[in-house]
N, C-alpha and C positions, 0 to 999 in steps of 0.2 A: 260184413256180409259173409255168410257161410258159403261153402262150395255149391250146395244145392240151390240156394237162392240165386247165385251168380249164373249157374247153368240155366235155370228157368228164365231169368231175365234175358240171357243171351239168346235162348230159343225163341222167346217172344219177340225180340227185336229183329231177328233174322227173317227175311222175306219168305223163306221156304226151308225145306229140310231134305236131306239126302235119305233115300230109303230104297228098298228093293221093290222093283216094279214088275212089269209084264215079264213073265218067264224068268224071274230071278235077276234081271238086269238092275243095276243101281241107277236110280233116276233121282233128280231133284224135283221135288214138288213145290208148287207155289200156290198161294191162295186162289181159289176159284170164286170169282164174284158173280153176282146175277147179271152184270153187264156182259160178261164173257159168254154166258149161255146163248146169246143171240148168234155167236159165231160157232161155238162148239156145241152143236145140238144133238150129238150122237145120232146122226142121220147121214144119208147119201142123197146127192142130186144126180140127175142123169142127162142133163142137157149139155151137149158138147160145146156149143158156141153161143153162149148167153149174149155176147156182144151183138150177134146178128139179130137178136130180138129188139135191140135198140131201146130208146126212151128210158123211162124210170127203171125198168127191170134191169137193163144193162148197167146203169149208173149205180143202182143198189148192189148189184153183183160185184162191181169193181171195188166198192166200199167193203163188201164182205170179204173179198180176197185179200185186201189190204189188212183188215182186222185179223183174219186167220193167220196170215203170214207173219205179222208183227207180234202176235201173241202165242204162236205155237212153240212148243218145246221140241217137236219133231215134225218134219215135213219130208215125206218119202213116197216114191212110187210103189204101189203094192198091187197084188192080186189077192182076192179073197179066196182062201183055200177051203174053209168050212163055214157053214152057217148052221147053227143048232138052236133049237127052241127048247127051253126048259124053264125051270123056276128058280128064282133067287130066294124066294120065300114060299110059304104055303099058299099065298093068295095071288102073287103077281107072276105073270109069264115074263121071260126075258130071252132075248136073243144074244148069242155069243158068236162073234165072228172072229176067225183067225186070219189076220192079214199077214202075208209074206212079202217082204221087201224084194223088189226086182231090180233096184238100182241103189247106188250110194245115196244117203240122205242129202237133201238140200240144206236142211237145218237139223241139228241134233245128232244123237248117237243111237244106234240100234242095239238091241240085245244080241248076244252071241249067236243065237239061232236065227236071227233076222226075222222073227215073228212077233207080232203085237196082238194081244187079246183086246177085242173091242166088245163092249156090252151096252145094251140098252134094255131097260125094263118097261113093261107095260105101264102106261100113265105118263111116261116121259115123252117129251116133245118129238123125238125122232123115231119112236116105236112104230108108228103107222107107216112111215116111209120105208122102213125095213120090212115090216110085215107084208105090205102090198107089193114089194119088189124083191122078195127073197130069192126068186129064181134068177133075176137079172144080175144079182150081185156078183156071181161068179163068171160072168160073161166078158169081162173087160178089165183093163187096168185103171186104177184110180190114183189120185194124189191124196194121201192121208195127211190131214192136219191134226195133230194131237197136242193136248195140254194136260200134263200130269197134275193130279191132285190127290190128296190123302185126307179123307174126313173120318175114316174109321180104322186107321192103322194099316190099311192095305192100299198102296198106291195104285191108282187106275188112271185111265185116260178118258177125258172128255174129248170128242173127236168129230170130224166131218170128212166125208169122202166126196171128191169131185172127179169126173172123168179126166183121165190123164190125156191131155192134148199138148201139142207143141206150144200153142198160144198161151195156155194157162201156165205151163211150166216156165216159159219165158217171163211172163208177168210176175210169177212168184219169185223167180231168181232176181229180177230187177228190184222188187220191193225188199227182198232179203239181203240184197247186196252180194249175192253168191254168183260165182262164175260157173259156167258149164264145163265140167271136167273133160268133156268130149269135143269141145269147140276147137277149131284149128288155131294154132298158136302162130304168131308172127313176131319175128325178132327184127328189130330195127337196129342197124349198125350205122353209127355216125362215122363218116370218114372225113378227114380234113384235107 
């Protein structure tokens, strides 16, 4: 087997690849399957306490949070700095959001400038949620759930934004197995 064949085989067998992502940061991309699109819809939701709605809505949301948390490459509290509407092509409008991290990530690593570019193009599932709420996007903090993918040589994130609340952050930390870096610490000393 020549070197090129070995390299192609190795690349095909690996689950993802390292590449330059949002704002020049090195990220590892993984395959993005249609099943993941139900979690990473390139959209935002605006309900702070979904559990209070109860019933199926609340149980569906808990399942959604679990899926987002277990499949995310990056989970971090952010504020949306800019929302711009332009075109990715001559026919489709697209929103570009610049999210700035406000805390250390719960999962993953941030680029050096602590900013992540988020995009959604007209015709994609999340476009209308952003279009109808573009003014609201800059009014609060969100938890950003991002999954890196690379289908055209440029790593990008599929993503979801949810209002940053103590309850959601606690639930995400529990699912991710992450501890709160700001939580009080207790040292137990055993004395004989």
